C-alpha positions in Angstrom: 203.4 -43.3 -17.5 205.9 -45.7 -18.6 204.7 -48.9 -17.3 206.0 -52.3 -18.1 204.2 -54.0 -20.5 203.1 -57.7 -20.3 203.2 -58.6 -23.9 201.9 -62.4 -24.6 202.2 -63.9 -28.1 198.6 -63.8 -30.3 197.9 -66.2 -32.3 195.5 -66.3 -35.3 194.3 -70.0 -36.4 191.9 -70.5 -39.1 191.0 -73.9 -40.0 188.5 -75.8 -42.1 185.3 -77.6 -40.6 182.6 -79.7 -41.9 179.1 -78.4 -42.0 177.0 -79.4 -38.8 173.8 -80.9 -40.4 174.3 -84.6 -42.7 172.6 -83.7 -45.5 174.0 -86.8 -48.2 175.3 -83.9 -50.4 178.7 -83.1 -51.5 180.6 -80.7 -49.5 179.3 -77.1 -51.3 183.0 -75.0 -52.3 180.7 -71.8 -51.8 181.4 -69.8 -49.2 178.6 -70.2 -47.1 179.3 -69.2 -43.5 177.0 -71.6 -42.3 179.4 -70.9 -38.7 179.5 -68.1 -36.3 183.3 -68.0 -35.8 184.7 -69.0 -32.5 187.2 -68.5 -30.2 189.6 -71.5 -29.7 190.7 -73.2 -26.4 191.1 -70.6 -23.7 191.0 -66.9 -23.3 194.1 -66.2 -21.1 195.8 -63.4 -19.1 198.7 -62.5 -17.2 200.0 -62.1 -13.7 198.3 -58.7 -12.7 200.0 -55.6 -11.3 200.0 -52.0 -10.8 201.4 -50.1 -13.5 201.5 -52.8 -16.1 199.7 -53.1 -19.4 198.5 -56.1 -20.0 197.1 -58.1 -23.0 194.7 -60.8 -23.4 194.8 -63.5 -25.6 193.2 -65.5 -27.2 192.8 -67.7 -30.5 190.6 -66.7 -33.0 188.9 -69.4 -35.5 186.5 -70.1 -38.5 184.9 -73.4 -38.7 183.4 -72.9 -42.6 184.9 -74.8 -45.5 186.4 -71.3 -46.6 187.8 -69.6 -43.6 187.3 -65.9 -43.1 189.7 -63.7 -41.9 189.1 -62.4 -38.6 188.0 -58.9 -38.5 186.7 -55.9 -35.8 186.7 -58.2 -32.8 185.1 -57.3 -29.9 186.9 -56.3 -26.8 186.2 -56.0 -22.7 187.7 -56.1 -19.5 185.7 -56.4 -16.4 185.7 -56.2 -12.3 183.7 -58.9 -10.0 180.7 -56.7 -10.2 180.7 -56.2 -14.3 181.9 -52.7 -14.7 183.4 -52.2 -18.1 187.1 -51.2 -17.1 188.3 -51.3 -20.9 187.7 -52.2 -24.4 190.8 -52.7 -26.2 192.6 -56.0 -26.3 195.2 -54.1 -23.6 194.3 -53.0 -20.3 196.7 -50.3 -18.5 196.6 -51.3 -14.5 196.8 -48.5 -12.1 196.1 -48.4 -8.2 192.4 -47.9 -9.0 192.2 -51.1 -10.2 194.2 -52.6 -6.9 192.9 -55.8 -5.3 190.0 -56.1 -7.7 189.4 -59.2 -9.5 189.6 -58.8 -13.1 189.0 -60.6 -16.2 189.0 -60.1 -20.0 186.8 -61.5 -22.8 186.3 -61.2 -26.5 183.6 -61.8 -29.1 185.3 -63.4 -32.3 184.2 -61.0 -35.9 184.9 -62.0 -39.1 186.3 -59.9 -41.7 183.4 -60.6 -44.3 180.3 -62.3 -45.1 177.1 -63.3 -42.9 176.8 -64.9 -39.7 180.3 -63.1 -38.6 179.7 -62.3 -35.3 180.8 -65.2 -32.7 179.5 -65.7 -28.9 181.5 -64.2 -26.6 184.5 -65.9 -24.5 186.3 -64.7 -21.3 189.0 -65.8 -19.2 188.9 -66.9 -15.6 189.5 -63.6 -13.2 192.9 -62.8 -11.6 193.4 -59.9 -8.8 195.4 -56.8 -9.1 198.6 -57.0 -7.2 200.5 -54.2 -6.1 203.6 -53.1 -8.4 206.6 -55.5 -8.5 209.6 -54.3 -6.8 210.4 -53.0 -3.5 208.1 -51.7 -1.4 208.5 -48.6 0.7 207.8 -48.4 4.5 206.8 -46.0 7.3 208.9 -46.1 10.5 208.8 -44.6 13.9 205.2 -43.5 13.4 204.4 -41.3 17.0 202.3 -38.4 18.0 203.5 -36.4 20.8 201.2 -36.0 22.9 199.6 -39.4 24.0 197.0 -37.9 26.8 195.4 -35.3 24.8 192.4 -32.9 25.6 190.1 -31.1 23.4 191.4 -28.1 21.6 194.5 -29.1 22.1 197.2 -29.7 18.9 198.8 -33.4 18.3 201.9 -33.3 15.8 202.6 -37.0 14.2 205.7 -38.0 12.4 208.0 -40.4 11.3 210.6 -41.9 8.9 210.4 -42.9 5.3 212.4 -45.9 4.3 213.3 -47.1 0.7 216.5 -48.3 -0.3 216.4 -47.1 -3.7 213.6 -44.5 -4.6 212.9 -41.3 -2.6 209.5 -40.5 -1.1 206.5 -39.5 -3.3 203.5 -37.9 -2.4 202.7 -40.3 0.8 199.2 -40.8 2.2 198.9 -39.2 5.8 195.8 -40.5 7.6 194.1 -39.2 11.3 191.4 -41.4 12.9 188.9 -41.1 15.8 188.6 -44.0 17.1 188.2 -47.0 14.2 186.6 -43.3 12.1 188.8 -41.5 9.4 188.9 -37.7 10.3 187.7 -36.1 6.8 189.5 -33.7 5.5 192.9 -33.8 7.9 195.7 -34.9 5.7 198.8 -33.2 6.7 200.9 -34.0 10.1 199.1 -31.8 12.4 195.8 -32.1 14.0 193.6 -29.7 16.2 191.3 -31.9 18.5 187.4 -30.8 17.5 185.2 -31.6 20.2 182.7 -32.6 18.5 185.1 -34.9 16.5 187.6 -36.1 18.8 185.9 -35.8 22.5 185.8 -39.3 24.1 187.6 -41.1 20.9 191.1 -42.6 21.3 193.6 -40.4 18.3 196.0 -42.5 15.9 198.1 -40.8 13.4 198.8 -43.5 10.1 201.0 -42.8 7.1 201.3 -45.0 3.7 204.2 -44.2 2.0 204.8 -43.9 -1.5 207.8 -43.8 -3.4 208.5 -40.9 -6.4 208.9 -43.6 -8.8 207.0 -44.2 -12.1 204.9 -46.2 -11.8 204.2 -45.1 -8.0 204.3 -47.9 -5.1 202.5 -47.8 -2.1 203.6 -49.6 1.3 201.4 -50.9 3.8 199.6 -48.1 6.1 201.4 -48.3 9.4 199.8 -46.1 12.2 201.3 -44.8 16.2 199.9 -46.0 19.1 196.3 -44.6 19.8 196.1 -41.8 22.5 194.6 -42.4 25.7 190.4 -41.1 24.8 190.5 -37.3 24.8 189.4 -35.9 27.6 186.8 -33.0 27.4 188.3 -29.3 28.2 186.6 -27.3 31.8 185.2 -24.5 30.8 181.8 -22.9 30.8 178.2 -24.1 31.3 175.7 -23.8 28.6 172.7 -21.8 28.9 169.7 -21.1 27.7 167.7 -17.4 27.4 164.6 -15.6 25.9 162.7 -19.0 26.8 159.3 -18.5 26.2 155.5 -20.3 25.1 154.1 -19.8 21.5 150.4 -19.9 21.2 147.2 -19.1 22.6 145.6 -20.2 26.4 143.2 -22.0 25.3 142.1 -25.5 25.8 143.0 -27.7 22.5 145.7 -25.2 21.6 149.3 -26.6 20.1 152.1 -24.9 22.4 155.4 -24.6 21.6 158.3 -24.1 24.4 160.9 -22.0 22.5 164.4 -20.7 23.7 168.0 -19.3 23.2 170.9 -22.2 23.6 174.2 -20.5 23.9 178.2 -21.8 25.1 180.7 -19.3 25.8 183.0 -22.7 24.5 181.1 -22.6 21.3 180.6 -26.6 22.2 177.5 -27.6 20.1 174.1 -28.6 22.1 173.6 -32.2 23.0 170.5 -33.6 24.8 169.1 -30.5 26.8 165.4 -31.6 28.8 162.5 -30.3 29.3 159.9 -29.7 31.4 155.7 -28.4 31.5 154.1 -27.4 34.4 150.5 -26.9 35.9 150.4 -24.4 38.5 154.0 -25.8 39.3 153.2 -29.3 39.1 155.3 -31.0 37.0 153.2 -32.7 33.8 153.8 -36.7 33.3 155.5 -37.2 30.4 155.0 -33.7 29.3 158.8 -33.6 28.1 159.3 -32.5 24.8 159.0 -28.4 23.3 155.4 -29.3 22.2 152.5 -29.4 24.5 148.3 -29.5 23.8 146.6 -27.9 26.0 144.2 -30.2 27.8 140.7 -29.8 29.9 142.7 -30.8 32.6 144.8 -27.3 32.1 141.1 -25.4 32.8 142.5 -22.2 35.0 145.9 -22.9 35.7 149.2 -21.4 34.5 151.4 -23.6 32.4 154.7 -22.6 32.6 158.0 -24.4 30.1 160.9 -25.0 31.2 164.9 -26.0 29.4 167.9 -27.7 31.0 170.3 -26.9 28.6 172.8 -30.0 27.6 176.0 -29.4 25.3 177.0 -32.3 23.0 180.8 -31.8 24.4 182.7 -30.0 27.1 183.0 -29.7 30.8 180.2 -28.9 32.3 178.2 -30.4 30.1 175.1 -29.3 32.0 173.9 -25.5 32.4 170.7 -24.3 34.9 167.3 -24.9 34.0 165.1 -21.7 32.8 161.5 -21.4 32.8 158.7 -19.2 31.2 154.9 -18.7 32.8 152.6 -18.1 30.3 150.7 -14.8 31.1 147.0 -16.1 31.2 145.3 -19.1 32.8 144.2 -22.1 29.9 140.3 -21.1 28.9 137.9 -23.6 27.5 136.8 -22.3 24.2 133.1 -23.4 23.1 133.3 -23.4 19.4 131.0 -24.8 16.7 132.2 -27.4 14.3 133.4 -26.1 11.2 132.6 -27.7 8.1 133.6 -27.6 4.2 132.3 -26.7 1.1 133.3 -26.8 -2.1 134.6 -30.3 -1.8 136.0 -30.6 -5.7 139.8 -32.0 -6.9 142.2 -31.0 -9.7 144.2 -33.0 -12.4 147.3 -33.2 -13.7 146.1 -33.8 -17.0 142.5 -31.9 -16.5 140.9 -35.9 -16.3 140.3 -38.2 -13.8 142.1 -40.6 -16.0 144.6 -43.4 -15.3 147.9 -41.9 -15.3 146.6 -38.8 -13.8 147.4 -37.3 -10.1 144.2 -36.0 -8.3 144.3 -33.6 -5.8 141.8 -32.9 -3.7 140.6 -29.0 -2.8 137.7 -27.5 -0.4 136.9 -24.7 1.8 137.1 -24.5 5.5 134.4 -22.8 7.1 133.6 -21.8 10.9 130.7 -19.7 12.3 133.2 -18.0 14.9 135.9 -17.7 11.9 138.4 -20.1 14.3 141.2 -20.7 11.9 141.3 -24.3 10.6 143.9 -27.1 12.7 145.4 -27.9 9.1 147.4 -30.8 11.3 143.3 -31.9 13.2 141.9 -31.8 10.1 141.1 -35.5 8.0 141.0 -35.9 4.6 141.1 -39.0 2.6 140.3 -40.5 -0.8 137.6 -43.5 -1.2 137.6 -46.0 -4.0 133.8 -47.4 -4.1 132.9 -46.4 -1.3 136.3 -48.0 0.4 138.2 -45.1 2.6 141.6 -45.0 1.1 144.7 -44.1 3.5 144.3 -41.3 5.4 146.9 -38.2 3.9 149.2 -36.5 6.1 148.2 -33.0 5.2 144.4 -32.3 4.1 145.6 -29.4 1.5 147.6 -31.4 -0.3 146.1 -35.0 -0.4 146.8 -36.9 -3.6 145.8 -40.1 -5.5 146.9 -41.6 -8.7 144.8 -43.1 -11.1 145.7 -46.7 -11.8 144.1 -49.6 -14.2 142.4 -51.0 -11.3 140.5 -48.4 -10.5 138.6 -48.6 -14.1 134.8 -49.4 -13.8 134.8 -48.0 -9.8 134.2 -45.0 -8.7 136.0 -42.2 -6.9 135.6 -39.0 -4.0 137.4 -37.3 -2.3 136.3 -36.8 1.4 137.7 -34.3 4.9 136.7 -34.2 8.0 138.0 -30.4 9.4 138.9 -29.8 12.6 139.5 -26.1 14.3 143.3 -25.1 15.6 141.5 -26.1 19.0 140.9 -29.5 17.8 137.1 -29.0 17.3 135.7 -31.8 14.6 133.4 -30.8 12.3 132.0 -34.5 13.4 131.1 -35.7 9.8 132.7 -36.0 6.1 132.2 -34.2 3.7 133.2 -35.2 0.2 133.0 -34.3 -3.4 130.4 -35.8 -5.6 131.4 -39.1 -7.6 134.2 -39.1 -9.9 134.5 -41.4 -13.1 138.0 -42.5 -13.9 138.7 -42.7 -17.7 140.6 -45.4 -19.4 141.0 -48.0 -21.6 141.8 -51.4 -20.3 142.8 -54.3 -22.8 142.4 -58.6 -22.1 143.0 -60.9 -24.3 146.4 -63.2 -26.0 149.3 -61.1 -27.3 149.6 -63.6 -30.4 149.2 -64.1 -33.5 145.7 -65.7 -34.6 143.9 -64.2 -31.4 142.0 -62.1 -30.4 142.2 -58.4 -28.0 139.3 -56.8 -26.6 139.5 -53.0 -25.6 137.2 -52.2 -22.9 136.7 -47.8 -22.8 135.6 -45.9 -19.5 134.4 -42.7 -19.4 135.5 -41.0 -22.6 132.3 -41.3 -24.7 133.4 -41.2 -28.1 132.0 -43.4 -31.0 134.3 -46.4 -30.6 133.2 -47.9 -33.7 134.5 -45.3 -36.4 137.1 -43.7 -34.0 138.9 -46.7 -32.3 141.6 -48.2 -33.8 144.6 -51.1 -33.5 147.9 -50.5 -34.7 150.6 -52.3 -36.1 153.6 -51.5 -37.8 153.4 -54.4 -40.8 155.9 -51.5 -43.0 159.1 -54.3 -42.3 160.2 -57.5 -40.3 162.3 -56.4 -38.4 160.7 -57.1 -35.3 161.4 -54.3 -32.1 163.8 -52.7 -33.8 161.5 -51.6 -36.8 158.5 -51.1 -34.4 158.1 -46.9 -35.0 155.7 -46.6 -37.0 152.3 -48.1 -36.5 149.3 -47.7 -38.9 145.1 -48.9 -38.8 144.7 -52.4 -39.0 141.1 -52.3 -37.6 138.6 -50.7 -36.4 136.1 -51.2 -33.2 137.0 -52.5 -29.6 137.8 -56.2 -30.8 141.1 -56.9 -33.0 141.8 -60.7 -34.3 146.1 -60.7 -34.8 146.2 -61.6 -38.3 147.7 -60.4 -41.6 148.3 -61.5 -45.1 152.0 -62.6 -43.7 152.6 -63.3 -40.0 156.2 -62.2 -40.2 155.1 -58.9 -40.6 153.9 -58.8 -37.2 155.6 -61.2 -34.9 158.2 -58.8 -32.7 155.5 -55.9 -33.2 153.6 -54.3 -30.5 149.4 -54.1 -30.8 148.5 -50.0 -29.7 144.6 -49.6 -29.3 144.0 -45.9 -30.2 141.0 -43.7 -29.5 140.8 -40.9 -31.9 138.9 -38.6 -29.4 137.3 -35.0 -28.9 139.0 -31.7 -29.2 138.7 -32.2 -25.5 140.0 -35.3 -24.8 142.8 -35.7 -27.5 144.0 -39.4 -29.0 144.6 -41.6 -26.1 146.6 -44.4 -27.1 147.8 -47.9 -24.7 150.1 -50.8 -25.2 148.4 -54.0 -25.2 151.7 -55.8 -23.7 150.7 -52.9 -20.8 148.1 -54.8 -19.2 148.2 -57.7 -17.1 145.3 -59.1 -18.4 147.0 -59.9 -22.0 148.5 -63.1 -21.7 150.8 -64.3 -23.7 153.5 -62.4 -26.0 156.7 -63.2 -27.4 160.0 -61.7 -24.9 162.9 -60.4 -26.4 165.1 -58.6 -23.8 166.3 -60.7 -21.3 167.4 -57.8 -19.0 163.9 -56.3 -19.6 161.0 -58.4 -18.7 158.3 -55.9 -18.9 158.7 -56.0 -23.0 156.6 -58.1 -24.9 155.5 -57.8 -28.5 153.4 -60.3 -30.9 154.5 -63.8 -30.4 153.9 -66.9 -33.0 151.1 -69.1 -32.7 151.4 -70.2 -29.3 150.6 -74.4 -29.7 149.5 -76.2 -32.8 147.6 -78.9 -32.7 148.0 -81.9 -34.5 145.6 -84.9 -33.9 146.6 -85.9 -30.5 149.6 -83.9 -30.5 150.2 -80.5 -29.0 153.3 -78.6 -30.3 155.3 -75.8 -28.7 156.9 -73.0 -30.7 160.4 -72.5 -30.5 161.6 -70.0 -27.6 163.6 -66.9 -28.0 167.3 -66.1 -26.1 165.4 -63.8 -23.8 162.9 -66.5 -23.1 164.9 -69.3 -22.5 167.1 -66.7 -20.4 163.8 -65.7 -18.0 162.2 -68.8 -17.4 162.9 -70.6 -14.5 164.5 -74.1 -15.1 165.1 -73.8 -19.0 168.6 -74.1 -19.6 170.4 -70.8 -21.8 170.6 -71.0 -24.9 173.7 -72.7 -26.9 173.5 -70.4 -29.7 171.2 -67.8 -31.2 169.9 -66.7 -34.7 168.5 -63.5 -35.8 165.0 -64.0 -37.7 162.9 -60.8 -38.0 165.5 -58.8 -35.6 164.7 -61.5 -32.6 167.1 -63.6 -30.9 165.4 -67.4 -31.4 167.4 -70.2 -29.3 169.2 -72.9 -30.6 170.2 -75.8 -28.1 172.4 -79.1 -28.4 171.8 -82.4 -27.4 175.5 -82.5 -26.1 174.8 -81.6 -21.9 171.4 -82.6 -22.3 170.3 -79.0 -23.3 167.6 -80.3 -25.7 165.8 -82.5 -23.9 165.7 -80.2 -20.7 164.5 -77.1 -22.6 161.4 -79.0 -22.9 161.4 -81.3 -19.5 161.3 -77.9 -17.6 159.6 -76.1 -20.2 156.3 -75.6 -17.4 155.9 -76.4 -13.6 154.1 -80.1 -14.2 156.4 -81.4 -16.8 154.1 -82.3 -19.7 156.2 -81.4 -22.2 158.5 -83.5 -24.1 161.0 -83.6 -26.8 159.4 -85.4 -30.0 160.1 -88.1 -31.4 161.8 -88.4 -35.2 160.5 -92.1 -35.9 157.8 -93.2 -33.5 159.1 -96.8 -33.1 162.7 -98.4 -34.0 163.4 -98.6 -37.6 166.5 -100.0 -39.3 169.1 -97.5 -38.3 167.2 -95.2 -35.3 166.4 -96.0 -32.0 163.3 -93.8 -31.7 164.0 -92.3 -28.2 167.3 -92.2 -26.3 165.8 -89.9 -23.0 164.5 -92.5 -20.5 162.3 -90.3 -19.1 160.8 -88.8 -22.4 157.2 -90.2 -22.8 156.1 -87.6 -25.8 153.0 -88.8 -27.8 153.6 -91.9 -30.4 151.0 -91.5 -33.2 152.9 -91.5 -36.2 150.7 -89.4 -38.1 150.9 -87.0 -35.7 154.7 -86.4 -35.9 157.3 -83.3 -36.0 158.3 -84.1 -39.8 153.8 -84.4 -40.5 153.5 -81.3 -39.0 156.1 -79.7 -40.7 154.6 -81.3 -44.0 150.9 -80.0 -43.2 151.7 -76.9 -40.9 155.0 -75.3 -41.0 156.3 -76.2 -44.7 157.8 -72.6 -46.2 161.3 -72.9 -48.1 163.7 -70.4 -47.6 161.2 -68.2 -46.0 163.1 -67.9 -42.8 159.9 -67.6 -40.8 156.3 -69.5 -41.6 154.1 -67.2 -42.8 151.4 -68.4 -41.5 151.7 -68.9 -37.9 155.2 -67.2 -37.4 157.2 -69.9 -36.7 161.0 -69.4 -37.2 161.7 -72.1 -40.1 165.3 -71.2 -41.2 166.5 -71.6 -44.7 168.4 -73.3 -47.2 170.3 -70.5 -48.5 173.2 -70.4 -46.2 174.3 -67.1 -46.6 171.5 -66.3 -44.3 173.0 -67.4 -41.8 169.9 -69.9 -40.4 170.3 -72.9 -41.9 169.4 -74.5 -38.7 167.0 -77.7 -38.1 164.2 -78.8 -35.8 165.7 -81.6 -32.9 164.3 -85.0 -31.9 164.7 -87.8 -29.2 165.7 -90.1 -32.3 169.1 -91.2 -32.8 171.0 -92.9 -35.0 171.9 -96.2 -34.1 175.4 -96.8 -35.9 176.5 -93.2 -35.8 176.5 -90.5 -33.0 174.0 -88.5 -34.7 170.5 -87.3 -34.0 167.6 -87.1 -36.8 166.6 -83.7 -37.6 163.6 -82.1 -39.5 164.4 -79.3 -41.8 161.1 -76.6 -41.6 162.8 -74.8 -44.3 162.5 -77.6 -47.0 160.6 -81.2 -47.2 163.4 -83.3 -46.6 165.2 -84.3 -43.0 168.8 -84.8 -42.1 171.0 -85.6 -38.9 172.4 -83.6 -36.8 176.2 -83.9 -34.4 174.8 -84.0 -30.7 177.1 -80.5 -30.6 175.0 -79.1 -33.0 171.9 -75.9 -33.1 168.6 -76.7 -33.3 165.3 -75.3 -32.8 163.4 -76.9 -30.3 159.6 -77.9 -30.1 158.1 -79.2 -27.7 155.4 -81.5 -27.3 152.6 -82.8 -25.4 
């Protein structure tokens, strides 16, 4: 299509900027790429009209000492629901986009180096409007019969008008009441009774030009007809009336018949009656009736009055059938159930398996089973569960909650005439099989496995597995190997970084009968803690660093991940992230109080605070610039002292002792970030900051990104 092309200038801007942490060193002439590229200013889009190809406009900016050229920046167009409409800088607008809110987003990407992907920035949304230009009009829209009856054929007509362009594929629409009649898209309409009877009919036109792009006009409709009248024809009939079932007390009897209508009107609301010796039985007004003791010795009659959904007359003559035999009372021996047991889709009653109860029905006089009268259910530790709708397909899915309990399948059989067994028949008790894990999914903490049902040697056949072959976190968690035997496991190793972001799997190398059984610790609610790394799936957890470090009177909390900041109510979303161990760690700024709020909202009781850099005013520093911030103030327990005693790990990115992210002084790794404090210089708009990747401290601008370790 030769659509118009709205072309707006794309300006690529690069500039120089200084580093984000003051460290009293000369500016490095190397291209360390400390900062990711950004979008400078606003992302914009022009007015949006169907038929145009529009361009998203932005300014690329690399704030490093030696700016890099732009690489393959990423583009995406969204509608209001977040659906992706396109992945290039341009978007061709069609009528599929008409009246949608659309915006354009760009993620700046540098051509080379580390830390080359910036944050996504989006334009304001705009509504896609009609194509520019004169719109066609449908005039004199009418139907040829304004008082129709069912079976009539209506014809609609209209005049197309546009001052310059001829008619294209205009849309023709018929309405019955407020509803479009599906499949009717021509100028004629046959009034089908089921669709149109009793409803007003309209003929509508959406005119379209034959230009490129097509231009649509407004929908224009005829005046509605009067309500479509029913055509007078033949009344419906009921024939072949009979009663299906045996003439016994308790028997289920079904009235049956054949509905016909000479005018092909479909059946509507037919009415039914059951009579006992020609006396109508109260509330017996369905096709199904169950004979009672009151019917003993009586002849039952079923009657139907057919009713049509459309047409006139819409009610026929009543037709009846009388049973040939009177209802008898039959005395039956109560039935029993034998061989009550179960089957399993995994051959074992283990967690996740679906058990199906089984039994053999028996009755002394060979009376058939009333499968809708027999009652079946499962018991968990002798507590009845929900009655199954079908006793022959009574299922139960074993869950972790069942471990340590006993299951039973029970049935109370009944005959077809409703004679009950008067007692329940149950299977032998079933011990659910499975593995349950408790403990903490945290480095240096313990996990405990409890095994149910399996009788294997837990000392030699039970293994705890973690993939320690790489330091890629969740993305490198594909080849777990044994890290310990038995039913308890302490999550420790030579280097915490080998464990952070990985899962823990407990496997029981069972016998040939059972096979290997493995479960993940993160799948159990009684396993607390864990690191959350995917904000769109809160069920995903992995080994977290040591969560809290007790240091004198102070307790310090590890930094949050980007996902944890997004998932935790009250905590602000991360201002930026840095990837260490395949995990996006949250970085916050003082600007906007994000650093402070991330601590004060860390727990519901508000017990966490932003630590101080200095415990008292000293020279050029104000120790605490946040009014409601009351952290511990013992100097020997400061964040800097914590770093020197617990964390100090120059250039290792992550502490090998407890797994905290520490960054690196090597700017090429893109992780030269400090830890934030509430202490600020009095002579400059800079905050005291602690470097966990080295022994020194420094200052940070309010807009600089920092890790946050909260204290209480």
